[in-house]
C-alpha positions in Angstrom: 0.1 0.1 0.0 1.0 3.7 -0.4 3.2 5.0 2.3 0.9 8.0 3.1 -2.0 5.5 3.6 -0.1 3.6 6.1 1.0 6.8 7.8 -2.7 7.7 8.3 -3.2 4.7 10.8 0.4 4.5 12.1 0.3 3.9 15.9 2.1 5.8 18.5 3.5 4.2 21.8 1.2 2.3 24.1 -1.4 1.8 21.3 -2.5 5.4 20.7 -3.5 6.0 17.1 -2.3 9.1 15.2 -5.1 11.5 14.7 -6.5 11.4 11.2 -8.0 14.2 9.2 -10.9 11.9 8.5 -11.8 10.0 11.5 -14.3 8.0 9.7 -11.8 6.7 7.5 -9.7 5.9 10.5 -12.5 4.0 12.2 -13.2 1.8 9.2 -9.4 0.9 8.6 -9.2 0.1 12.3 -12.2 -2.2 12.2 -10.5 -4.1 9.4 -7.4 -4.2 11.5 -9.3 -5.7 14.6 -10.4 -8.5 12.3 -6.7 -9.6 12.0 -3.9 -7.9 10.2 -3.4 -10.8 7.7 -7.2 -10.8 6.8 -7.5 -7.2 5.7 -8.7 -7.0 2.1 -8.3 -3.3 1.0 -10.7 -3.9 -1.8 -13.6 -4.2 0.7 -13.4 -0.6 1.7 -16.5 1.4 1.1 -16.3 3.6 -1.8 -16.7 6.8 0.2 -13.7 5.7 2.4 -11.5 5.1 -0.6 -12.4 8.5 -2.1 -11.6 10.2 1.1 -8.3 8.4 1.3 -7.5 9.6 -2.2 -8.5 13.1 -1.4 -5.6 13.0 1.3 -3.0 12.1 -1.2 -0.9 14.2 -3.8 -1.7 13.8 -7.5 1.1 11.3 -8.1 0.1 9.1 -4.8 -3.5 9.3 -6.0 -2.6 8.1 -9.5 -0.4 5.4 -8.1 -3.0 4.2 -5.6 -5.7 4.4 -8.3 -3.9 2.1 -10.6 -3.9 -0.8 -8.2 -7.4 -2.2 -9.3 -10.2 -1.4 -11.7 -12.4 -0.6 -8.9 -10.2 2.1 -7.4 -9.3 3.4 -11.0 -12.9 4.2 -11.5 -13.2 5.7 -7.9 -10.0 7.8 -8.7 -12.0 9.5 -11.5 -14.7 10.5 -9.2 -15.8 14.3 -9.9 -15.4 15.2 -6.3 -11.7 14.5 -6.6 -11.4 16.8 -9.5 -12.8 19.9 -8.3 -9.5 21.4 -7.5 -6.2 21.1 -9.3 -2.6 22.5 -8.5 -0.4 22.1 -11.6 2.4 24.5 -10.6 5.0 21.7 -10.1 4.0 19.8 -13.1 4.7 20.1 -16.8 1.4 21.2 -18.2 1.0 21.7 -21.8 -1.8 21.2 -24.4 -1.3 17.5 -24.7 -1.4 17.0 -20.9 -4.4 19.2 -20.7 -6.2 17.0 -23.2 -5.5 14.0 -21.2 -6.9 15.6 -18.1 -9.8 17.2 -19.8 -12.3 14.1 -19.4 -11.9 14.4 -15.7 -12.1 18.2 -15.4 -15.9 18.7 -16.3 -16.6 19.7 -12.6 -13.3 21.6 -12.1 -13.7 24.7 -9.9 -10.2 25.7 -8.8 -7.2 25.8 -10.8 -3.5 26.9 -9.9 -0.9 27.0 -12.7 2.6 28.3 -13.5 4.0 29.9 -16.5 3.0 31.0 -19.9 3.0 27.6 -21.5 0.6 26.3 -18.9 -1.6 29.3 -19.4 -1.9 28.6 -23.1 -2.9 24.9 -22.3 -5.8 25.9 -19.8 -8.4 26.2 -22.6 -7.8 22.5 -23.4 -9.0 21.4 -20.2 -12.5 22.6 -21.4 -13.4 23.3 -17.6 -16.4 25.6 -18.2 -17.5 25.5 -14.5 -14.0 26.9 -13.4 -14.5 29.5 -10.8 -11.1 30.3 -9.4 -8.0 30.6 -11.5 -4.7 31.6 -10.0 -1.4 31.8 -11.6 2.3 32.7 -11.0 5.3 33.3 -13.2 3.2 35.3 -15.4 5.7 37.5 -17.1 5.2 36.0 -20.5 1.4 35.7 -20.4 0.0 38.1 -23.1 -3.3 39.8 -23.6 -4.4 37.5 -26.2 -3.9 34.4 -23.9 -5.7 35.9 -21.0 -8.5 37.1 -23.2 -9.0 33.6 -24.6 -8.9 32.0 -21.2 -11.6 34.5 -19.7 -13.7 34.0 -22.7 -13.7 30.3 -22.3 -14.5 30.5 -18.7 -17.4 32.9 -18.0 -18.2 31.5 -14.6 -14.9 32.9 -13.2 -15.5 34.4 -9.7 -11.7 34.9 -8.9 -8.7 35.7 -11.0 -5.3 36.1 -9.5 -2.0 36.6 -11.5 1.3 37.4 -9.6 3.3 38.0 -7.4 5.6 38.4 -10.3 4.9 41.2 -12.8 2.5 40.7 -15.6 4.7 42.7 -17.9 2.8 41.8 -21.2 -0.7 42.3 -20.0 -2.5 45.7 -20.6 -5.7 47.3 -20.0 -7.1 45.7 -22.9 -7.1 42.3 -21.3 -8.8 43.8 -18.1 -11.6 45.0 -20.4 -11.9 41.7 -21.9 -12.0 40.2 -18.3 -14.8 42.6 -17.4 -16.9 41.9 -20.5 -16.5 38.0 -20.2 -16.8 37.4 -16.4 -19.9 39.2 -15.1 -19.8 36.9 -11.9 -16.2 38.2 -10.9 -16.0 39.1 -7.3 -12.2 39.0 -7.0 -9.5 40.4 -9.2 -5.9 40.7 -8.1 -3.2 41.6 -10.7 0.4 42.2 -10.2 2.9 44.4 -12.3 0.6 45.8 -14.8 2.2 48.7 -16.6 -1.0 50.8 -17.0 -4.4 50.3 -15.6 -6.4 52.9 -17.3 -9.9 54.4 -16.8 -11.6 52.6 -19.6 -10.6 49.2 -18.1 -11.5 50.1 -14.5 -14.9 51.6 -15.7 -15.5 48.5 -17.7 -15.0 46.5 -14.3 -17.5 48.8 -12.6 -20.0 48.4 -15.3 -19.9 44.7 -16.1 -18.8 43.3 -12.9 -21.5 44.1 -10.3 -20.4 41.5 -7.9 -16.6 42.6 -7.8 -15.9 43.2 -4.1 -12.1 42.5 -4.1 -9.8 44.4 -6.3 -5.8 44.3 -6.2 -3.8 46.2 -8.6 -0.5 45.5 -7.0 3.0 46.7 -8.0 1.7 48.6 -11.0 3.3 51.5 -12.5 0.0 53.5 -13.2 -3.5 53.2 -11.9 -6.4 55.5 -12.6 -7.4 56.8 -9.1 -10.5 58.6 -10.2 -11.9 55.4 -12.1 -11.4 53.3 -8.9 -13.5 55.6 -7.3 -16.3 54.6 -9.6 -16.3 50.9 -8.5 -18.9 51.2 -5.9 -19.2 47.5 -5.1 -15.5 47.3 -4.1 -15.2 46.3 -0.3 -11.4 45.6 -0.3 -8.9 47.4 -2.3 -5.1 47.0 -2.6 -2.8 49.2 -4.6 0.2 47.9 -2.5 3.6 48.7 -4.2 2.0 50.8 -7.0 3.9 53.9 -7.9 2.7 57.3 -9.3 -0.6 57.4 -7.2 -2.1 60.8 -6.7 -2.7 60.6 -2.9 -4.7 64.0 -2.9 -7.2 62.6 -5.5 -7.3 59.3 -3.6 -8.1 60.9 -0.2 -10.9 63.0 -1.7 -12.5 60.3 -3.6 -12.0 56.8 -2.1 -13.5 57.7 1.4 -16.7 58.1 -0.7 -16.8 54.5 -1.8 -19.7 53.2 0.4 -18.6 49.5 0.9 -15.0 49.8 1.4 -13.8 48.1 4.6 -10.2 47.2 3.8 -7.6 49.2 2.0 -4.0 48.2 1.5 -1.5 51.0 0.5 1.7 49.3 1.6 5.1 50.0 0.1 3.8 53.1 -1.5 4.7 56.9 -0.9 1.4 57.6 0.8 1.7 60.5 3.6 0.1 61.1 6.8 -2.6 63.6 5.5 -4.0 61.1 3.0 -4.0 58.4 5.8 -5.7 60.8 8.0 -8.4 61.8 5.5 -9.2 58.0 4.7 -9.5 57.0 8.4 -11.4 60.1 9.4 -13.9 60.4 6.7 -14.4 56.9 5.4 -17.6 55.6 7.3 -17.2 51.9 6.7 -13.4 51.6 6.6 -12.1 49.3 9.4 -8.7 48.2 8.2 -5.9 50.1 6.5 -2.6 48.4 5.9 0.2 50.9 5.4 3.5 48.7 6.0 6.8 49.9 4.7 5.6 53.4 3.7 8.6 55.6 4.2 6.9 59.1 4.1 4.2 58.0 6.7 6.8 56.4 8.9 8.9 59.5 9.0 6.3 61.6 10.6 6.8 60.5 14.3 3.9 62.5 15.5 1.1 60.7 13.4 -1.1 58.5 15.5 -4.0 56.3 14.3 -5.1 55.4 18.0 -7.9 58.1 17.9 -9.8 56.4 15.2 -12.3 54.2 17.0 -12.9 50.7 15.5 -10.5 51.5 12.9 -7.1 49.8 12.6 -3.9 51.0 10.8 -1.2 48.5 10.3 2.2 50.1 9.9 5.7 49.6 10.9 5.4 52.0 13.8 2.3 50.3 15.3 1.9 47.3 17.6 0.3 45.1 15.1 -0.7 42.2 17.3 -2.2 44.6 19.9 -4.1 46.3 17.1 -5.5 43.1 15.6 -6.3 41.9 19.0 -8.4 45.1 19.7 -10.1 44.6 16.4 -11.1 41.0 17.0 -11.5 40.6 20.7 -11.9 44.1 22.1 -8.2 43.9 23.6 -9.0 40.8 25.7 -6.3 38.7 23.9 -2.9 40.1 22.9 -0.8 37.1 21.9 0.9 36.6 18.6 -1.6 34.0 17.3 -4.3 36.4 16.9 -5.5 34.9 13.6 -5.5 31.4 15.1 -7.4 32.6 18.2 -9.9 34.2 15.9 -10.6 31.0 13.8 -11.1 29.1 17.0 -13.3 31.7 18.5 -17.0 31.9 18.1 -17.3 35.2 16.3 -20.3 36.0 14.1 -19.1 39.2 12.8 -19.8 39.0 9.0 -17.3 41.8 8.2 -14.6 40.1 10.2 -15.3 36.7 8.3 -14.3 38.5 5.1 -11.6 41.0 6.6 -9.4 38.1 8.2 -8.8 36.2 4.9 -8.1 39.4 3.0 -5.8 40.6 5.7 -4.0 37.3 5.8 -3.5 37.5 2.1 -2.4 41.1 2.0 0.1 40.9 4.8 1.7 37.7 3.5 2.2 39.4 0.2 3.5 42.7 1.7 5.8 40.9 4.0 7.2 38.6 1.2 7.7 41.6 -1.1 9.5 43.5 1.7 11.8 40.4 2.5 12.6 40.1 -1.2 13.8 43.9 -1.3 15.4 44.4 2.0 15.7 47.9 3.3 17.7 49.7 6.0 16.0 50.2 9.2 13.7 47.1 9.2 15.8 45.0 11.5 13.9 45.7 14.6 10.5 45.3 12.8 11.7 41.9 11.5 12.9 40.7 14.9 10.0 42.1 17.1 7.0 41.7 14.7 7.7 40.6 11.1 8.9 37.1 12.0 6.1 36.6 14.4 3.6 37.9 11.8 4.9 35.2 9.4 4.7 32.4 11.7 1.2 33.5 12.5 0.2 33.5 8.9 1.8 30.2 8.4 -1.2 28.7 10.4 -3.8 30.3 8.0 -6.4 28.1 6.5 -5.4 29.5 3.0 -2.8 27.5 1.4 -1.5 30.4 -0.7 -0.8 32.5 2.5 0.7 29.6 4.3 3.2 29.1 1.3 3.9 32.9 1.0 4.4 33.0 4.8 7.0 30.2 4.5 8.8 31.8 1.5 9.0 35.0 3.5 10.6 33.2 6.5 13.0 31.6 4.0 13.8 35.0 2.4 13.9 37.5 5.5 16.7 35.7 7.2 18.9 35.9 4.1 21.7 38.6 4.1 23.9 37.2 1.2 22.5 34.5 -0.9 25.8 33.9 -2.8 27.7 33.2 0.4 24.9 31.6 2.4 25.0 34.3 4.9 21.8 34.8 7.2 20.9 37.2 10.0 21.4 35.1 13.1 19.1 37.3 15.2 16.2 36.8 12.9 16.8 33.1 12.5 16.9 32.6 16.4 13.8 34.8 16.8 11.9 32.4 14.5 13.2 29.5 16.5 12.2 31.1 19.8 8.8 31.6 18.6 8.2 27.9 17.8 8.8 28.3 14.1 10.8 25.2 13.5 7.9 23.0 14.7 5.5 24.8 12.5 7.7 24.6 9.5 8.1 20.9 10.0 4.4 20.5 10.4 4.0 22.1 7.1 6.7 20.0 5.4 4.7 17.0 6.6 1.7 18.2 4.7 0.5 16.2 1.5 0.3 19.5 -0.3 3.4 19.7 -2.3 3.5 23.4 -2.5 3.6 23.7 1.2 6.3 20.9 1.5 8.6 22.9 -1.1 8.2 26.3 0.7 8.6 24.9 4.3 11.5 23.0 3.2 13.3 26.1 1.6 12.6 28.0 5.0 14.1 25.0 6.8 17.1 25.0 4.8 17.9 28.6 5.0 17.4 28.8 8.7 19.5 25.8 9.2 22.6 27.8 8.1 22.5 29.0 11.7 23.9 26.1 13.9 21.6 26.6 16.8 18.7 26.4 14.4 20.2 23.5 12.6 20.3 21.7 16.1 16.7 22.5 16.8 15.8 21.1 13.4 17.5 17.9 14.0 16.0 17.6 17.6 12.6 18.1 16.3 13.0 15.3 13.7 13.7 17.5 10.6 16.5 15.4 9.3 14.1 12.4 8.8 11.4 14.8 7.2 13.8 16.4 4.8 15.4 12.9 3.8 11.9 11.7 3.1 11.1 14.9 1.0 14.3 14.4 -1.0 12.8 11.3 -2.3 9.7 13.1 -3.6 8.8 12.9 -7.2 8.1 16.5 -7.2 11.2 18.3 -8.5 10.7 21.5 -6.3 10.1 19.6 -3.1 13.2 17.3 -3.7 15.3 20.5 -4.5 14.5 22.4 -1.4 14.8 19.1 0.6 18.3 18.5 -0.8 19.2 22.2 0.0 18.3 21.5 3.6 20.3 18.5 3.9 23.2 20.3 2.4 23.0 23.1 5.1 22.5 20.6 7.8 25.3 18.4 6.7 27.8 21.3 7.5 27.5 20.3 11.2 29.5 17.3 12.2 27.1 16.2 14.7 24.2 15.9 11.9 26.2 13.8 9.3 25.5 10.5 11.2 21.8 11.4 11.6 21.4 12.1 7.8 23.0 8.7 7.0 20.8 6.8 9.3 17.7 8.7 7.9 18.7 7.3 4.5 19.7 10.7 3.3 22.8 9.5 1.5 20.9 7.1 -0.6 18.2 9.7 -1.3 20.8 12.2 -2.5 22.5 9.9 -4.8 19.3 8.8 -6.2 18.3 12.3 -6.6 21.2 12.9 -8.9 20.3 9.9 -11.1 16.5 10.5 -11.1 16.7 14.2 -12.2 20.0 14.4 -14.0 19.3 12.1 -17.1 16.8 11.4 -19.7 16.1 7.9 -20.9 19.3 8.0 -23.1 21.5 9.3 -20.4 22.0 12.6 -21.7 21.9 15.4 -19.1 19.0 18.0 -19.4 20.1 21.4 -20.1 17.8 22.6 -17.4 18.5 25.3 -14.8 16.2 23.5 -12.3 18.2 20.3 -12.9 21.4 22.1 -12.1 20.0 23.4 -8.9 19.1 19.6 -7.9 22.6 18.5 -8.9 24.5 21.2 -7.1 22.5 20.8 -3.8 22.8 17.0 -3.8 26.4 17.0 -4.8 27.3 19.8 -2.1 25.4 17.8 0.7 27.4 14.6 -0.5 30.6 16.5 -0.4 30.0 17.6 3.2 29.0 14.1 4.1 32.1 12.7 2.3 34.2 14.6 4.7 33.2 12.2 7.5 34.9 8.8 7.4 31.8 6.7 8.0 29.5 8.7 5.7 32.3 8.7 3.0 32.1 5.0 3.0 28.3 5.0 2.7 28.5 7.4 -0.2 30.6 5.2 -2.2 28.6 2.2 -1.2 25.3 3.9 -2.4 26.7 4.6 -5.9 27.8 8.2 -5.2 31.3 7.8 -7.0 29.5 7.0 -10.5 26.9 9.7 -9.8 29.5 12.5 -8.9 32.0 11.4 -11.7 28.8 11.5 -14.2 28.3 15.1 -13.0 31.9 16.2 -13.3 32.0 14.6 -16.8 28.7 15.8 -18.4 27.4 19.0 -16.5 28.4 22.4 -17.8 27.1 24.4 -14.8 30.0 25.5 -12.7 28.1 25.2 -9.4 27.7 21.6 -10.0 31.1 21.1 -11.4 32.6 22.6 -8.1 30.5 20.6 -5.7 31.1 17.4 -7.6 34.9 17.9 -7.7 34.8 18.7 -4.0 32.7 15.7 -3.2 35.2 13.5 -5.1 38.1 15.1 -3.3 36.5 14.3 0.1 35.8 10.8 -0.9 39.4 10.3 -2.0 40.5 11.4 1.4 38.2 9.9 3.9 36.4 6.6 4.7 38.2 3.7 3.7 40.6 6.0 1.9 42.4 3.5 0.1 39.3 1.8 -1.3 37.5 5.2 -2.0 40.6 6.5 -3.6 41.0 3.6 -5.9 37.4 3.6 -6.7 37.3 7.2 -7.8 40.5 6.9 -9.9 39.0 3.7 -11.5 35.6 5.0 -12.2 35.5 5.5 -16.0 36.4 9.2 -17.0 37.0 10.4 -13.6 40.6 11.6 -13.8 40.0 12.9 -17.3 37.1 14.9 -16.2 38.9 16.3 -13.2 41.9 17.2 -15.3 39.6 18.9 -17.9 38.0 20.9 -14.9 41.3 22.4 -13.9 40.9 24.5 -17.2 37.6 25.8 -16.1 36.9 29.7 -16.3 35.7 29.5 -12.7 38.2 29.7 -9.9 36.0 27.5 -7.5 35.9 24.7 -10.1 39.6 24.9 -10.7 40.3 24.7 -7.0 38.1 21.8 -6.1 39.4 19.9 -9.2 42.9 20.5 -8.2 42.1 19.4 -4.6 40.6 16.0 -5.9 43.6 15.3 -8.0 45.8 16.0 -5.1 44.1 13.6 -2.9 43.8 11.1 -5.7 47.6 11.3 -6.3 48.2 9.5 -2.9 47.2 6.3 -4.8 50.2 5.0 -7.0 48.0 3.9 -9.9 45.9 7.0 -9.8 49.2 9.1 -9.8 50.4 7.5 -13.0 47.0 7.6 -14.5 46.5 11.5 -13.8 49.7 12.0 -15.7 48.6 9.8 -18.7 45.5 11.9 -18.7 47.5 15.2 -19.2 47.4 16.0 -15.5 51.0 17.3 -15.4 50.6 19.7 -18.2 47.1 20.9 -16.9 48.4 21.4 -13.3 51.5 23.3 -14.4 49.4 25.4 -16.6 47.2 26.1 -13.6 50.1 26.9 -11.3 51.3 29.2 -14.0 48.0 31.3 -14.0 47.3 31.3 -10.1 49.8 33.4 -8.7 47.2 36.2 -8.1 44.5 33.7 -7.2 43.0 32.7 -3.9 45.1 31.0 -1.3 42.9 27.9 -1.6 43.5 27.5 -5.3 47.2 28.2 -4.8 47.4 25.5 -2.2 45.6 22.9 -4.3 47.6 23.6 -7.5 50.9 23.3 -5.6 49.6 20.4 -3.6 48.6 18.4 -6.7 52.0 19.0 -8.3 53.5 17.9 -5.1 51.4 14.6 -5.1 52.3 13.8 -8.8 55.9 14.6 -8.2 56.3 11.7 -5.9 56.9 9.6 -9.1 60.4 10.5 -10.5 58.9 10.3 -13.9 56.2 12.8 -13.2 58.9 15.0 -11.4 61.0 15.2 -14.6 57.9 15.9 -16.7 57.0 18.6 -14.2 60.4 20.2 -14.6 60.3 19.9 -18.5 56.9 21.5 -18.7 57.9 24.7 -16.9 56.5 23.7 -13.5 59.6 25.0 -11.4 59.0 28.6 -11.9 55.4 28.8 -10.8 56.1 26.7 -7.7 58.9 29.1 -6.9 56.3 32.0 -7.3 53.8 30.1 -5.2 56.5 29.6 -2.4 56.6 33.4 -2.0 52.8 33.3 -1.3 51.7 35.1 2.0 49.5 32.1 2.9 51.1 29.6 5.3 49.3 26.5 3.6 50.6 27.5 0.2 54.2 27.6 1.8 53.8 23.9 2.8 52.5 22.6 -0.5 55.0 24.6 -2.6 58.0 23.6 -0.4 56.8 20.0 -0.6 56.7 20.0 -4.3 60.0 21.9 -4.7 61.5 19.2 -2.2 60.3 16.3 -4.5 61.5 18.1 -7.7 65.0 18.9 -6.2 65.8 15.2 -5.8 66.5 15.0 -9.4 69.8 17.0 -10.3 68.4 18.7 -13.4 65.4 19.9 -11.6 67.6 21.2 -8.9 69.6 23.1 -11.3 66.3 24.6 -12.8 65.4 25.8 -9.3 68.8 27.5 -8.9 68.4 29.0 -12.4 64.9 30.2 -11.7 65.8 32.1 -8.6 64.6 29.3 -6.3 67.3 29.3 -3.8 66.2 32.7 -2.3 62.6 31.6 -2.1 63.4 28.4 -0.3 65.9 30.5 2.0 63.0 32.8 2.7 60.7 29.8 3.6 63.4 28.3 5.7 64.0 31.0 7.8 60.7 33.0 7.9 57.7 31.0 7.2 55.1 30.6 10.0 54.8 27.0 9.1 57.4 24.7 10.7 56.6 22.1 7.9 57.3 24.7 5.3 60.6 25.5 6.9 61.6 21.8 7.2 60.7 21.0 3.7 62.4 23.9 2.4 65.6 22.9 4.2 65.6 19.4 2.8 65.0 20.8 -0.7 68.0 22.9 -0.2 70.1 19.9 1.4 69.1 17.9 -1.8 70.3 20.8 -4.1 73.7 21.2 -2.4 74.8 17.7 -1.3 77.0 17.5 -4.5 74.8 15.7 -7.1 73.7 19.0 -8.7 77.3 19.9 -9.2 78.1 16.8 -11.1 75.1 17.3 -13.4 76.1 20.9 -13.8 79.6 19.9 -14.9 78.2 17.9 -18.0 78.0 21.4 -19.8 80.6 23.2 -21.6 83.7 24.5 -19.8 82.7 28.2 -20.0 79.3 27.2 -18.9 80.3 25.2 -16.1 82.5 28.0 -14.8 79.9 30.5 -14.8 77.5 28.0 -13.1 80.1 27.1 -10.6 80.4 30.8 -9.4 76.6 31.1 -9.1 76.5 27.7 -7.4 79.0 28.6 -5.0 77.2 31.6 -3.9 73.9 30.0 -3.6 75.5 27.1 -1.6 76.9 29.2 0.9 73.7 31.0 1.5 71.6 27.7 1.4 74.0 26.1 4.0 73.9 29.1 6.2 70.0 29.1 6.5 70.0 25.1 6.9 72.2 25.4 9.8 70.2 28.3 11.3 67.0 26.1 10.9 68.5 23.0 12.5 69.8 25.2 15.4 66.2 26.4 16.1 65.5 23.0 17.6 68.7 22.8 19.4 68.3 23.6 23.1 72.0 24.2 24.5 71.0 22.9 27.8 69.1 19.9 26.8 71.9 19.0 24.3 74.6 19.4 26.9 72.6 16.9 29.1 72.2 14.4 26.4 76.0 14.6 25.4 77.1 13.9 29.0 74.5 11.1 29.8 73.2 8.1 27.9 70.0 8.2 29.9 66.8 7.7 27.8 65.2 10.7 29.5 67.9 13.0 28.2 67.4 12.0 24.7 63.6 12.1 25.1 64.0 15.6 26.0 65.8 16.6 23.0 63.4 14.5 20.9 60.3 16.4 22.3 61.9 19.8 21.7 63.0 18.9 18.0 59.8 17.2 17.0 57.8 18.6 14.2 54.5 17.0 14.6 53.2 17.2 11.0 56.3 15.5 9.7 55.0 12.3 10.8 52.5 12.2 7.9 55.4 12.5 5.3 56.2 9.2 3.6 59.5 8.8 1.9 60.8 6.2 -0.6 63.8 3.9 -0.3 65.8 6.1 -2.5 64.9 9.2 -0.4 65.9 7.5 2.9 69.1 6.3 1.3 69.9 9.7 0.1 69.6 11.0 3.7 71.8 8.0 5.0 74.5 8.9 2.4 74.2 12.6 3.5 75.4 11.6 7.0 78.8 11.0 5.2 78.8 14.3 3.5 81.8 16.5 4.2 79.7 19.4 5.2 78.9 19.1 8.8 75.7 21.2 8.2 74.3 18.6 5.8 75.2 15.9 8.4 73.2 17.6 11.1 70.3 18.2 8.6 70.2 14.5 7.6 70.1 13.3 11.2 67.6 15.7 11.9 65.3 14.6 8.9 65.8 11.0 10.0 64.7 11.7 13.5 61.4 13.2 12.4 60.7 10.2 9.9 61.4 7.6 12.7 59.9 9.1 15.8 57.5 6.5 17.2 53.8 7.3 16.7 54.4 8.8 13.4 52.2 7.6 10.6 54.9 6.1 8.5 57.6 5.7 11.1 57.6 2.0 10.9 57.8 2.0 7.2 60.9 4.4 7.3 62.6 2.3 10.1 62.2 -0.9 7.8 63.8 0.9 4.9 66.8 2.2 6.8 67.4 -1.2 8.5 67.4 -2.8 5.0 69.9 -0.1 3.9 72.2 -0.6 6.7 71.6 2.6 8.4 72.6 1.7 12.0 76.3 1.5 11.1 76.3 4.8 9.3 74.4 6.3 12.3 76.7 4.9 14.9 79.7 6.2 12.8 77.9 9.8 12.7 77.3 9.7 16.5 80.9 8.8 17.3 82.7 11.1 14.7 85.0 13.6 16.5 84.6 16.1 13.7 80.8 16.0 13.6 78.7 18.8 15.2 77.0 18.0 18.5 73.5 18.4 16.8 74.5 15.5 14.2 75.8 13.3 17.0 72.8 13.7 19.4 70.3 13.4 16.6 72.0 10.2 15.2 71.8 8.6 18.6 68.1 9.4 18.9 67.5 7.8 15.4 69.4 4.6 16.6 67.2 4.5 19.6 64.0 4.8 17.4 65.2 2.2 15.2 65.8 -0.2 18.2 62.3 0.6 19.3 60.6 -0.3 16.0 62.8 -3.4 15.8 61.5 -4.5 19.1 57.9 -3.5 18.4 58.2 -5.6 15.1 59.6 -8.5 16.9 56.9 -8.5 19.5 
């Protein structure tokens, strides 16, 4: 059975049953359950019960359930199930309309989205349509609207907005007037010019027209509006060029006017005064965000008995309470309190829905166009108003209120920055529970907007914690599986923001969020033939799902689950095929995290072995977008820790691409610089790649990066140059490109100990004698000139290597170690000399052999440097210390170390460090034996 049907009769603890919206359905299902669970025959349900069940479901679930048998298929076509349709989240065109037409004979209410859907409405042949509401109406034309109203003469309500109806003119409004004599509600947004002829046509041909909204229009004829004597509710919110003198002299004469909305206009105190004092029936005037009115601090509307002015300067909740309850209730749930009260005021029964609609619209518009000076309003009243409106009985009001909450907290959408004070005010007022309640609604429009609000609010860590505690992670994971694109998109955004918190990652995995996100990529990314949709909405899906997976992949356990759920294939597919930079960046970041976390060896290999993965990442390093280049380089860096990946990256053109990237990022962000140098560092572990980097011109950009001001860039650039310097030809290139001075600067002044250490080792490689032999291969004159420059560079390098080693030489500790063979004395020296991060470095046998050979070098400075390096590589507890000890033992290092420790001419540092290394080797031998 359908999941939502089961949920309707899900049990709570101790046998309590969840309350259903349809108790009679619940009772009949329970009766069946009492007969024995195995004996339930769903086809025995009465027809009325099945119809009520179907009415609780979304269109997709309703269609799915109706397809289970012929009887239910017939019941699914019952006219009572097709009196209302919300097609906003569905692809609705002429062909779809023709398929639906046989069921729409009794359709009374329709919500649609966009011009294509508007064109298709006439194909529904819904002659009994009474209410029509559309958004995304910018491209709807006069011709389309005129045809719609001509085919639906029974229309009583027509609403188009809140986006601007730029291509609709007064001609279409006249057509509405002539074709819809039963019209009682007309709300249009963003009309350029509503002229007198159009308004007078409405006054003449629509005698039942009581609710008019010309919202955010450029020009509205004020005089003509004074002729619509039937109007009870009028809104010109956001409309410019209003002549308020004319308005105040004419509109107060409208005999039936009880509600007026002038929010977001330039109305002044005098016009407000005249309307409130002269209009006999006017009970509510909304004037939110009216700068001229708010500038007059002396104006007060409290003296107008039984009339309410709602503005930024008034206590809105107190005013509403006085209007509804004679000031007996002043809480923030006045609308809910009114609905639950026994109030027989006919005017209020009309005012409340209108007030809710107009307030939700104005608050959303104000949130979308943030202005200075509204902070206090949002924290003290605006947020609470939106929460109150979320409990409205009108679905579109609930949606706009949720959208308003999602919008008003955002400061910077690009950088995901929100106002913490506003977010926490929503949380304090119970907003999280309300939003999660809406997210559990069967109405997909509410699910989408509630999920969006939850996602934005969850940028705040405190709110994210509250969302998790209220069960929000399970709800969002469920919504991410929705067949509705908009719902799934917003749910993925919520999981993305929640996954930033380390404490939420495990909960997302437990709720099935990882599988849902991976499935989301496959579900919405490809058509039947696997070609990615060139669809901006699909790009949003992909970016949010990939972003959430990237965050989750930074956790070891979750990273493994991402891989097991098919995340590697999904992310590589995005990296290969998607052309949207946001998706590319998040996919590359996710692959980088997968390669570095979880069962990193397994994940690393899995990413590298996925068809096209390395080629795609190499290609992304050439992206025009810095964020994409940065994440792609980071992924290649992490992947290069695997030997097979390292060579495969080079085979895919990685050396050339990364050298080109390094050459262009001298002025880039530190993050890009770090990853570009890091990827070259990773590739240069291979001697073949190291030589290729040198040949491709990689030395000069790495030297430039070594001069960066960022500590992290120092480390990666120094590491890459250290690897390159192992080869004499590269070492000579470093000298010729001016690299000695850059390495000397790092060695002596970098904040990073690791950068100083690796710079010293690079210099040691360069001047241990091998480069000299390589340089002598040239011509005699060439050799002479190089010899002079090398001598100067050597002296400078050795001077700073010595200074670096001495930084870790405490004279008192060394003196104690020299005069005693006690382990404690050597341990004290080790503790003072240890560079913690050096334990993560892994050297090859050739590199260890070179340091062993360096212990015999004539230079006492290089002897001390080599002993210092071997000490770092063998300190017990280091990640690769056992590996290094094994290499040293196989190369006969103990004999050389004993010689260095006993040499009369060796510096004290070399002797002490050599003794410590011998002690480390003994420790590792003992551990291995045990």
